[in-house]
C-alpha positions as CSV (number, residue, x, y, z in Angstrom):
1,M,-57.9,77.9,-12.4
2,E,-55.0,75.5,-12.3
3,Q,-51.3,77.1,-12.7
4,N,-49.1,75.8,-15.1
5,N,-45.8,74.3,-14.2
6,L,-43.9,76.8,-16.5
7,T,-41.6,79.1,-14.9
8,N,-38.7,81.4,-15.3
9,D,-37.2,80.9,-12.0
10,P,-33.5,79.8,-12.7
11,Q,-33.4,77.5,-9.6
12,E,-36.5,75.7,-11.0
13,L,-35.3,75.5,-14.5
14,L,-32.0,74.0,-13.4
15,K,-33.9,71.6,-11.1
16,S,-36.2,70.5,-14.1
17,K,-32.9,70.2,-16.6
18,Q,-31.2,68.1,-14.0
19,E,-34.1,65.9,-13.5
20,A,-34.5,65.5,-17.4
21,D,-30.8,64.7,-17.7
22,K,-31.0,62.0,-14.9
23,Q,-33.8,60.5,-16.8
24,K,-32.3,60.4,-20.2
25,Q,-28.9,58.9,-18.4
26,Q,-31.1,56.3,-17.0
27,F,-32.9,55.5,-20.3
28,S,-29.5,55.4,-22.1
29,S,-28.1,53.0,-19.6
30,F,-31.1,50.9,-20.1
31,V,-31.0,50.8,-24.0
32,R,-26.9,49.9,-23.5
33,D,-27.9,47.1,-21.4
34,I,-30.6,45.7,-23.6
35,S,-28.4,46.2,-26.8
36,E,-25.4,44.5,-25.9
37,P,-24.7,41.0,-27.3
38,S,-25.5,38.6,-24.5
39,G,-23.8,35.7,-26.2
40,T,-25.3,32.2,-27.1
41,D,-26.4,31.3,-23.8
42,T,-29.8,32.8,-24.7
43,G,-30.5,30.8,-27.8
44,Q,-30.4,33.9,-29.9
45,V,-28.4,33.9,-33.2
46,S,-26.9,37.0,-34.7
47,P,-28.8,38.2,-37.8
48,D,-25.7,38.2,-39.7
49,Q,-25.3,34.6,-39.4
50,H,-28.5,33.9,-41.3
51,R,-28.1,36.7,-44.0
52,E,-28.0,35.3,-47.5
53,P,-25.7,36.8,-50.2
54,D,-27.5,39.7,-51.9
55,K,-28.0,38.4,-55.4
56,Q,-28.8,42.0,-56.8
57,N,-25.5,43.4,-55.7
58,T,-23.6,40.3,-56.8
59,L,-25.0,40.9,-60.2
60,K,-24.3,44.6,-60.1
61,D,-20.5,43.9,-59.1
62,T,-20.4,41.5,-62.0
63,E,-21.8,43.9,-64.7
64,N,-19.4,46.7,-63.3
65,R,-16.5,44.5,-63.8
66,M,-17.4,43.7,-67.4
67,L,-17.4,47.5,-68.2
C-alpha cells in the first residue's frame, strides 16, 4: 500500500509551506511581468483607445439631468 504525503511533522509542514510560498512568489512575479504595459513597440494598442462611448450611460445621464 502506498503511503500518503500527508504528515503532522512540523518540519515537513514548514518545508512544504515554504515550497508553496516560493511557487506563489514565482507565479506572482510571472504575472506581474506579463501584465505590465510593454509600450507601443509590440504593436499592441490599449483597449481604452478603441473604446466607444457608452450610449446607454450617456442617455441615462441625460435623463437624470432632466429630472
